[in-house]
One Martini backbone bead per residue (centre of mass of N, CA, C, O) as a GRO file, in nm:
protein
  396
    1MET     BB    1  -0.278  -3.829  -0.071
    2SER     BB    2  -0.362  -3.929  -0.380
    3LEU     BB    3  -0.365  -3.812  -0.700
    4PRO     BB    4  -0.607  -3.963  -0.819
    5ILE     BB    5  -0.817  -3.847  -0.623
    6LEU     BB    6  -0.761  -3.546  -0.680
    7GLN     BB    7  -0.836  -3.568  -0.991
    8LYS     BB    8  -1.129  -3.646  -0.938
    9ILE     BB    9  -1.209  -3.397  -0.790
   10SER     BB   10  -1.135  -3.202  -1.010
   11ALA     BB   11  -1.327  -3.301  -1.228
   12GLN     BB   12  -1.580  -3.234  -1.068
   13ILE     BB   13  -1.540  -2.929  -1.049
   14LEU     BB   14  -1.483  -2.870  -1.362
   15SER     BB   15  -1.784  -2.989  -1.449
   16ARG     BB   16  -1.924  -2.766  -1.350
   17PRO     BB   17  -2.116  -2.516  -1.385
   18ILE     BB   18  -2.045  -2.202  -1.553
   19PRO     BB   19  -2.054  -1.889  -1.541
   20ASP     BB   20  -2.045  -1.636  -1.782
   21TYR     BB   21  -1.975  -1.417  -1.600
   22GLN     BB   22  -1.711  -1.168  -1.585
   23ARG     BB   23  -1.517  -1.029  -1.403
   24TRP     BB   24  -1.311  -0.766  -1.432
   25LEU     BB   25  -1.038  -0.922  -1.341
   26TYR     BB   26  -1.014  -1.119  -1.578
   27LYS     BB   27  -0.918  -0.895  -1.793
   28LYS     BB   28  -0.654  -0.800  -1.617
   29ILE     BB   29  -0.512  -1.069  -1.625
   30ASP     BB   30  -0.203  -1.215  -1.666
   31PHE     BB   31  -0.181  -1.560  -1.767
   32LYS     BB   32   0.138  -1.579  -1.810
   33GLY     BB   33   0.197  -1.629  -1.534
   34LYS     BB   34   0.339  -1.845  -1.301
   35LEU     BB   35   0.231  -1.661  -1.040
   36ILE     BB   36  -0.113  -1.635  -0.906
   37GLY     BB   37  -0.316  -1.412  -0.726
   38ILE     BB   38  -0.629  -1.422  -0.529
   39LYS     BB   39  -0.792  -1.178  -0.331
   40GLY     BB   40  -1.057  -1.180  -0.084
   41PRO     BB   41  -1.360  -1.209  -0.011
   42ARG     BB   42  -1.613  -1.393   0.069
   43GLY     BB   43  -1.812  -1.437  -0.221
   44ALA     BB   44  -1.677  -1.285  -0.489
   45GLY     BB   45  -1.562  -1.514  -0.722
   46LYS     BB   46  -1.287  -1.673  -0.721
   47SER     BB   47  -1.359  -1.966  -0.797
   48THR     BB   48  -1.496  -1.902  -1.064
   49LEU     BB   49  -1.249  -1.763  -1.203
   50LEU     BB   50  -1.083  -2.028  -1.202
   51ARG     BB   51  -1.286  -2.208  -1.363
   52GLN     BB   52  -1.283  -2.030  -1.616
   53TYR     BB   53  -0.985  -2.064  -1.691
   54ALA     BB   54  -0.977  -2.366  -1.712
   55SER     BB   55  -1.200  -2.371  -1.957
   56LEU     BB   56  -1.032  -2.151  -2.156
   57CYS     BB   57  -0.787  -2.269  -2.171
   58GLU     BB   58  -0.521  -2.454  -2.364
   59ILE     BB   59  -0.540  -2.683  -2.168
   60GLU     BB   60  -0.549  -2.990  -2.087
   61PRO     BB   61  -0.745  -3.142  -1.855
   62SER     BB   62  -0.507  -3.349  -1.765
   63LYS     BB   63  -0.311  -3.083  -1.692
   64ILE     BB   64  -0.525  -3.024  -1.459
   65LEU     BB   65  -0.533  -2.896  -1.120
   66PHE     BB   66  -0.801  -2.887  -0.873
   67ILE     BB   67  -0.770  -2.739  -0.549
   68SER     BB   68  -0.918  -2.748  -0.207
   69CYS     BB   69  -0.812  -2.672   0.113
   70ASP     BB   70  -1.118  -2.740   0.249
   71HIS     BB   71  -1.091  -3.018   0.177
   72PRO     BB   72  -1.062  -3.330   0.336
   73ALA     BB   73  -0.839  -3.437   0.141
   74MET     BB   74  -0.630  -3.180   0.257
   75ALA     BB   75  -0.552  -3.295   0.514
   76ASP     BB   76  -0.215  -3.279   0.567
   77VAL     BB   77  -0.129  -3.171   0.287
   78SER     BB   78   0.125  -3.125   0.060
   79LEU     BB   79   0.170  -2.912  -0.186
   80TYR     BB   80   0.456  -3.003  -0.292
   81ASP     BB   81   0.379  -3.304  -0.337
   82ILE     BB   82   0.158  -3.254  -0.530
   83ALA     BB   83   0.336  -3.097  -0.751
   84GLU     BB   84   0.540  -3.320  -0.797
   85ALA     BB   85   0.342  -3.541  -0.896
   86PHE     BB   86   0.208  -3.374  -1.123
   87TYR     BB   87   0.461  -3.309  -1.286
   88ALA     BB   88   0.570  -3.601  -1.340
   89ARG     BB   89   0.268  -3.634  -1.500
   90GLY     BB   90   0.251  -3.356  -1.695
   91GLY     BB   91   0.187  -3.111  -1.552
   92LYS     BB   92   0.070  -2.739  -1.585
   93LEU     BB   93  -0.188  -2.674  -1.396
   94LEU     BB   94  -0.228  -2.519  -1.071
   95ILE     BB   95  -0.514  -2.500  -0.859
   96VAL     BB   96  -0.558  -2.303  -0.556
   97ASP     BB   97  -0.797  -2.307  -0.329
   98GLU     BB   98  -0.809  -2.186  -0.019
   99ILE     BB   99  -0.491  -2.143   0.084
  100HIS     BB  100  -0.532  -2.046   0.391
  101LYS     BB  101  -0.581  -2.362   0.491
  102ASN     BB  102  -0.274  -2.389   0.448
  103GLU     BB  103   0.017  -2.482   0.569
  104ASN     BB  104   0.289  -2.317   0.454
  105PHE     BB  105   0.233  -2.203   0.165
  106SER     BB  106   0.460  -2.006   0.114
  107THR     BB  107   0.692  -2.218   0.093
  108ALA     BB  108   0.558  -2.395  -0.128
  109LEU     BB  109   0.545  -2.186  -0.352
  110LYS     BB  110   0.841  -2.116  -0.374
  111SER     BB  111   0.933  -2.410  -0.450
  112ILE     BB  112   0.760  -2.448  -0.697
  113TYR     BB  113   0.869  -2.207  -0.860
  114ASP     BB  114   1.184  -2.298  -0.845
  115ILE     BB  115   1.154  -2.615  -0.967
  116PHE     BB  116   0.887  -2.591  -1.144
  117ASP     BB  117   0.723  -2.606  -1.465
  118LEU     BB  118   0.456  -2.440  -1.317
  119GLN     BB  119   0.140  -2.326  -1.307
  120VAL     BB  120   0.019  -2.098  -1.043
  121ILE     BB  121  -0.316  -2.063  -0.910
  122PHE     BB  122  -0.438  -1.859  -0.638
  123SER     BB  123  -0.671  -1.855  -0.352
  124GLY     BB  124  -0.823  -1.632  -0.097
  125SER     BB  125  -1.073  -1.537   0.132
  126SER     BB  126  -0.841  -1.407   0.290
  127ALA     BB  127  -0.630  -1.131   0.312
  128LEU     BB  128  -0.462  -1.194   0.563
  129ARG     BB  129  -0.270  -1.436   0.491
  130LEU     BB  130  -0.160  -1.319   0.223
  131GLU     BB  131  -0.038  -1.069   0.354
  132HIS     BB  132   0.139  -1.215   0.569
  133ALA     BB  133   0.302  -1.352   0.301
  134GLN     BB  134   0.408  -1.132   0.106
  135GLY     BB  135   0.714  -1.121   0.158
  136ASP     BB  136   0.769  -1.408   0.030
  137LEU     BB  137   0.606  -1.348  -0.266
  138SER     BB  138   0.677  -1.073  -0.414
  139ARG     BB  139   0.897  -1.201  -0.626
  140ARG     BB  140   0.687  -1.396  -0.767
  141ALA     BB  141   0.401  -1.288  -0.719
  142VAL     BB  142   0.080  -1.194  -0.845
  143VAL     BB  143  -0.151  -0.995  -0.668
  144HIS     BB  144  -0.497  -0.980  -0.650
  145PHE     BB  145  -0.811  -0.791  -0.612
  146LEU     BB  146  -1.137  -0.916  -0.512
  147GLY     BB  147  -1.425  -0.772  -0.471
  148VAL     BB  148  -1.703  -0.658  -0.490
  149LEU     BB  149  -1.947  -0.564  -0.656
  150SER     BB  150  -2.038  -0.352  -0.872
  151LEU     BB  151  -2.286  -0.175  -1.009
  152ARG     BB  152  -2.219  -0.245  -1.294
  153GLU     BB  153  -2.213  -0.551  -1.271
  154PHE     BB  154  -2.496  -0.589  -1.169
  155ILE     BB  155  -2.636  -0.473  -1.419
  156GLU     BB  156  -2.518  -0.678  -1.614
  157ILE     BB  157  -2.645  -0.924  -1.491
  158GLU     BB  158  -2.952  -0.819  -1.497
  159THR     BB  159  -2.946  -0.736  -1.833
  160GLY     BB  160  -2.718  -0.848  -2.033
  161GLU     BB  161  -2.543  -0.596  -2.044
  162VAL     BB  162  -2.299  -0.353  -2.158
  163PHE     BB  163  -2.084  -0.143  -1.952
  164GLN     BB  164  -1.907   0.119  -1.890
  165SER     BB  165  -1.617   0.229  -1.758
  166TYR     BB  166  -1.479   0.491  -1.530
  167THR     BB  167  -1.309   0.733  -1.439
  168LEU     BB  168  -1.291   0.981  -1.208
  169GLU     BB  169  -1.243   1.207  -1.412
  170GLU     BB  170  -1.469   1.154  -1.603
  171ILE     BB  171  -1.703   1.190  -1.398
  172LEU     BB  172  -1.619   1.487  -1.308
  173ASN     BB  173  -1.644   1.608  -1.614
  174ASP     BB  174  -1.894   1.404  -1.758
  175HIS     BB  175  -2.160   1.321  -1.590
  176TYR     BB  176  -2.389   1.404  -1.755
  177ASP     BB  177  -2.327   1.246  -2.027
  178ILE     BB  178  -2.311   0.970  -1.878
  179VAL     BB  179  -2.604   0.967  -1.760
  180PHE     BB  180  -2.757   1.007  -2.033
  181THR     BB  181  -2.668   0.728  -2.154
  182ILE     BB  182  -2.759   0.539  -1.932
  183MET     BB  183  -3.074   0.628  -1.908
  184LYS     BB  184  -3.142   0.497  -2.200
  185ARG     BB  185  -3.122   0.190  -2.062
  186ILE     BB  186  -3.193   0.281  -1.754
  187ARG     BB  187  -3.276   0.274  -1.405
  188PRO     BB  188  -3.061   0.369  -1.171
  189LEU     BB  189  -3.211   0.382  -0.897
  190GLU     BB  190  -3.323   0.108  -0.900
  191GLN     BB  191  -3.061  -0.057  -0.924
  192TYR     BB  192  -2.926   0.082  -0.671
  193ASN     BB  193  -3.140  -0.027  -0.460
  194ASN     BB  194  -3.086  -0.320  -0.517
  195TYR     BB  195  -2.785  -0.325  -0.449
  196LEU     BB  196  -2.800  -0.235  -0.143
  197GLU     BB  197  -2.956  -0.498  -0.073
  198TYR     BB  198  -2.825  -0.760  -0.297
  199GLY     BB  199  -2.544  -0.668  -0.509
  200CYS     BB  200  -2.233  -0.753  -0.382
  201TYR     BB  201  -2.289  -1.067  -0.441
  202PRO     BB  202  -2.312  -1.327  -0.662
  203PHE     BB  203  -2.503  -1.526  -0.465
  204TYR     BB  204  -2.779  -1.387  -0.529
  205GLN     BB  205  -2.868  -1.568  -0.771
  206GLU     BB  206  -2.949  -1.830  -0.616
  207SER     BB  207  -3.099  -1.652  -0.361
  208ARG     BB  208  -3.272  -1.398  -0.230
  209SER     BB  209  -3.392  -1.513   0.027
  210ASP     BB  210  -3.103  -1.640   0.130
  211TYR     BB  211  -2.894  -1.402   0.131
  212PRO     BB  212  -2.883  -1.300   0.425
  213GLN     BB  213  -2.775  -1.564   0.545
  214LYS     BB  214  -2.519  -1.591   0.374
  215LEU     BB  215  -2.394  -1.325   0.464
  216LEU     BB  216  -2.372  -1.403   0.759
  217GLU     BB  217  -2.184  -1.641   0.715
  218VAL     BB  218  -1.949  -1.476   0.606
  219ILE     BB  219  -1.903  -1.310   0.854
  220SER     BB  220  -1.869  -1.536   1.056
  221LEU     BB  221  -1.633  -1.688   0.928
  222THR     BB  222  -1.432  -1.454   0.908
  223ILE     BB  223  -1.426  -1.441   1.225
  224ASP     BB  224  -1.407  -1.742   1.340
  225ALA     BB  225  -1.185  -1.848   1.124
  226ASP     BB  226  -0.985  -1.626   1.020
  227LEU     BB  227  -0.919  -1.451   1.259
  228CYS     BB  228  -0.870  -1.660   1.461
  229GLY     BB  229  -0.659  -1.849   1.306
  230ILE     BB  230  -0.447  -1.627   1.204
  231PHE     BB  231  -0.435  -1.430   1.488
  232ASN     BB  232  -0.518  -1.563   1.762
  233ILE     BB  233  -0.788  -1.506   1.868
  234ASP     BB  234  -0.984  -1.513   2.113
  235PRO     BB  235  -1.292  -1.665   2.110
  236SER     BB  236  -1.421  -1.486   2.335
  237LYS     BB  237  -1.375  -1.206   2.144
  238LEU     BB  238  -1.567  -1.226   1.887
  239ASP     BB  239  -1.821  -1.076   1.986
  240LYS     BB  240  -1.674  -0.795   1.981
  241LEU     BB  241  -1.668  -0.769   1.668
  242LYS     BB  242  -1.971  -0.784   1.622
  243LYS     BB  243  -2.039  -0.537   1.786
  244VAL     BB  244  -1.881  -0.337   1.601
  245MET     BB  245  -2.066  -0.387   1.350
  246TYR     BB  246  -2.332  -0.288   1.489
  247MET     BB  247  -2.238  -0.011   1.541
  248LEU     BB  248  -2.173   0.065   1.239
  249CYS     BB  249  -2.478   0.027   1.150
  250SER     BB  250  -2.629   0.226   1.376
  251THR     BB  251  -2.395   0.462   1.344
  252SER     BB  252  -2.250   0.737   1.302
  253PRO     BB  253  -1.938   0.826   1.233
  254TYR     BB  254  -1.954   1.096   1.412
  255GLU     BB  255  -2.031   0.934   1.693
  256LEU     BB  256  -1.748   0.808   1.705
  257ASN     BB  257  -1.551   0.704   1.976
  258ILE     BB  258  -1.334   0.571   2.184
  259SER     BB  259  -1.502   0.540   2.440
  260LYS     BB  260  -1.771   0.434   2.304
  261LEU     BB  261  -1.642   0.178   2.161
  262SER     BB  262  -1.493   0.057   2.408
  263GLY     BB  263  -1.735   0.037   2.594
  264ALA     BB  264  -1.918  -0.138   2.420
  265VAL     BB  265  -1.706  -0.378   2.387
  266GLY     BB  266  -1.502  -0.410   2.642
  267THR     BB  267  -1.221  -0.265   2.559
  268SER     BB  268  -0.940  -0.154   2.483
  269TRP     BB  269  -0.801   0.044   2.246
  270PRO     BB  270  -0.550  -0.116   2.156
  271THR     BB  271  -0.708  -0.376   2.105
  272LEU     BB  272  -0.920  -0.277   1.920
  273SER     BB  273  -0.728  -0.173   1.695
  274LYS     BB  274  -0.635  -0.464   1.613
  275TYR     BB  275  -0.916  -0.564   1.530
  276LEU     BB  276  -0.962  -0.345   1.308
  277GLU     BB  277  -0.734  -0.438   1.126
  278ARG     BB  278  -0.838  -0.721   1.081
  279MET     BB  279  -1.115  -0.638   0.959
  280ASP     BB  280  -1.012  -0.478   0.716
  281ALA     BB  281  -0.844  -0.711   0.588
  282GLY     BB  282  -1.118  -0.893   0.586
  283SER     BB  283  -1.357  -0.730   0.462
  284LEU     BB  284  -1.556  -0.576   0.692
  285ILE     BB  285  -1.406  -0.310   0.690
  286HIS     BB  286  -1.339   0.050   0.688
  287ILE     BB  287  -1.039   0.246   0.714
  288VAL     BB  288  -1.041   0.590   0.735
  289ARG     BB  289  -0.805   0.807   0.711
  290GLY     BB  290  -0.643   1.072   0.774
  291GLY     BB  291  -0.473   1.320   0.704
  292SER     BB  292  -0.255   1.548   0.758
  293GLY     BB  293  -0.349   1.660   1.075
  294MET     BB  294  -0.631   1.487   1.143
  295ARG     BB  295  -0.561   1.322   1.397
  296ALA     BB  296  -0.724   1.282   1.674
  297VAL     BB  297  -0.696   1.176   1.991
  298ASN     BB  298  -1.032   1.137   2.045
  299LYS     BB  299  -1.030   1.008   1.741
  300PRO     BB  300  -1.093   0.788   1.516
  301ASP     BB  301  -1.109   0.657   1.255
  302LYS     BB  302  -1.296   0.598   1.005
  303LEU     BB  303  -1.592   0.367   1.023
  304LEU     BB  304  -1.689   0.107   0.793
  305LEU     BB  305  -1.863  -0.084   0.624
  306ASP     BB  306  -1.774  -0.252   0.351
  307ASN     BB  307  -2.084  -0.275   0.268
  308PRO     BB  308  -2.435  -0.217   0.230
  309ASN     BB  309  -2.548  -0.513   0.280
  310MET     BB  310  -2.468  -0.534   0.587
  311PHE     BB  311  -2.709  -0.356   0.705
  312ASN     BB  312  -2.952  -0.555   0.649
  313VAL     BB  313  -2.817  -0.803   0.855
  314LEU     BB  314  -2.724  -0.635   1.140
  315CYS     BB  315  -2.976  -0.424   1.125
  316ALA     BB  316  -3.292  -0.282   1.119
  317SER     BB  317  -3.154   0.032   1.100
  318GLY     BB  318  -2.962   0.194   0.909
  319ASP     BB  319  -2.748   0.431   0.858
  320ILE     BB  320  -2.771   0.657   0.593
  321GLY     BB  321  -2.479   0.784   0.606
  322SER     BB  322  -2.323   0.508   0.614
  323ILE     BB  323  -2.436   0.380   0.351
  324ARG     BB  324  -2.330   0.599   0.158
  325GLU     BB  325  -2.018   0.577   0.246
  326SER     BB  326  -1.990   0.275   0.185
  327PHE     BB  327  -2.030   0.286  -0.111
  328PHE     BB  328  -1.821   0.491  -0.196
  329VAL     BB  329  -1.574   0.347  -0.079
  330SER     BB  330  -1.596   0.073  -0.221
  331GLN     BB  331  -1.572   0.197  -0.521
  332LEU     BB  332  -1.287   0.354  -0.475
  333THR     BB  333  -1.064   0.159  -0.338
  334MET     BB  334  -0.975  -0.001  -0.602
  335SER     BB  335  -0.813   0.284  -0.737
  336ASN     BB  336  -0.810   0.463  -0.467
  337GLN     BB  337  -0.732   0.724  -0.245
  338ILE     BB  338  -0.870   0.745   0.096
  339HIS     BB  339  -0.977   1.023   0.302
  340TYR     BB  340  -1.047   1.220   0.548
  341HIS     BB  341  -1.208   1.554   0.598
  342ASP     BB  342  -1.254   1.892   0.719
  343LYS     BB  343  -1.398   2.006   0.423
  344GLY     BB  344  -1.531   1.711   0.432
  345ASP     BB  345  -1.551   1.380   0.404
  346PHE     BB  346  -1.347   1.346   0.150
  347ILE     BB  347  -1.016   1.258   0.011
  348VAL     BB  348  -0.891   1.204  -0.325
  349ASN     BB  349  -0.572   1.180  -0.409
  350ASP     BB  350  -0.509   1.450  -0.270
  351LYS     BB  351  -0.753   1.647  -0.418
  352TYR     BB  352  -1.054   1.533  -0.394
  353VAL     BB  353  -1.359   1.673  -0.257
  354PHE     BB  354  -1.621   1.521  -0.058
  355GLU     BB  355  -1.975   1.541  -0.022
  356ILE     BB  356  -2.214   1.357   0.152
  357GLY     BB  357  -2.570   1.321   0.044
  358GLY     BB  358  -2.861   1.424  -0.030
  359SER     BB  359  -3.049   1.603  -0.256
  360SER     BB  360  -3.018   1.869  -0.050
  361LYS     BB  361  -2.721   1.909  -0.055
  362LYS     BB  362  -2.475   2.123   0.063
  363GLY     BB  363  -2.151   2.310  -0.019
  364SER     BB  364  -2.016   2.499   0.202
  365GLN     BB  365  -1.735   2.356   0.258
  366LEU     BB  366  -1.654   2.404  -0.067
  367GLU     BB  367  -1.595   2.685  -0.083
  368GLY     BB  368  -1.334   2.752  -0.309
  369ASN     BB  369  -1.315   2.462  -0.426
  370VAL     BB  370  -1.223   2.337  -0.735
  371ASN     BB  371  -1.221   2.013  -0.605
  372GLY     BB  372  -1.531   2.031  -0.514
  373TYR     BB  373  -1.795   1.791  -0.419
  374ILE     BB  374  -2.129   1.675  -0.465
  375VAL     BB  375  -2.281   1.370  -0.327
  376ALA     BB  376  -2.593   1.255  -0.437
  377ASP     BB  377  -2.867   1.127  -0.340
  378ASP     BB  378  -3.174   1.070  -0.508
  379ILE     BB  379  -3.038   1.119  -0.793
  380GLU     BB  380  -2.988   1.094  -1.145
  381ILE     BB  381  -2.894   1.399  -1.209
  382GLY     BB  382  -2.685   1.648  -1.231
  383ASP     BB  383  -2.471   1.955  -1.151
  384GLU     BB  384  -2.180   2.019  -1.212
  385ARG     BB  385  -2.076   1.966  -0.869
  386LYS     BB  386  -2.328   1.761  -0.886
  387ILE     BB  387  -2.337   1.414  -0.801
  388PRO     BB  388  -2.439   1.106  -0.838
  389LEU     BB  389  -2.377   0.844  -0.638
  390TRP     BB  390  -2.429   0.594  -0.841
  391LEU     BB  391  -2.188   0.665  -1.049
  392PHE     BB  392  -1.954   0.533  -0.865
  393GLY     BB  393  -2.047   0.235  -0.979
  394PHE     BB  394  -1.849   0.282  -1.265
  395LEU     BB  395  -1.529   0.235  -1.199
  396TYR     BB  396  -1.545  -0.126  -1.242
   0.00000   0.00000   0.00000
């Protein structure tokens, strides 16, 4: 494929309207870096972030080349050859979207970095392939993760207003005052309930009626294309992965055990464990591991769907306990370490213990623990060590 054709395609991509709203990661990235990567689930807004940078940076449009590796024009095309031709013609910024679709991209990126004075920013819809090549890129690339929208980001999109994010310690220590400030501006439970239904992926703005179908396509493509292609999973086994997701949607985490899960999926536990690891890396599920001494022989790690929106499209009636825990884990894992715990549901950063439940949840398991907290659904404002669940959506 000739460079002029790719430049024409690039101009078409970069001339499309670009959303004004910037995800939290945009402000965190140091765009002075020579090789920058963005990984995360399909539909999280990585391509939009790349186009936003291309439109806002101070590089002339003629010196920018935006290529998407899932475009037919990129079939069997060498990234290195593109970079070489582009650099020879004065190119300064090469943006590579969907890089996981290109064979041997890791080797190409290393060579481009070492040989050309060219800034390269790349993204991949699947964390799997990028992590698989991380060892080759670790000394050269700074790779960031862009997950689903936080509740705070969703509220900003919906209201057009700016809301502050808080650290975990700020929420634990000052949750009453923080909630009071937020409640003067919005009805948090209304926004939270909307978020649970359709607020995790930015593409909900395109059409709320089509959102469930688009989310199903994200899930199916991640399994059928990413997992199958990257890890060479037998295509006949892919339905088993989808069955796992249905099980996680409709079953309480406490009711899952090795024999039940393996029997329902119809495969051995060692094989299923490998599948689960792939699904976790691909942002389909969360594997929450127990702390030291917590892993029982007959019980797997706690398994949750990646985000609460998946419950609405995968089963008719999602388990409410799983939905609550999925929201909590999805909001905390961005910048905290989380494990499950025998004296509560989760322990975060090896210090804080949380018990998740409804508005009437009691904290008997937390008695005597100065770092124990109840996280309650269906309440707007908390009291002392009882914190509303929705507030953890303001962590990023």
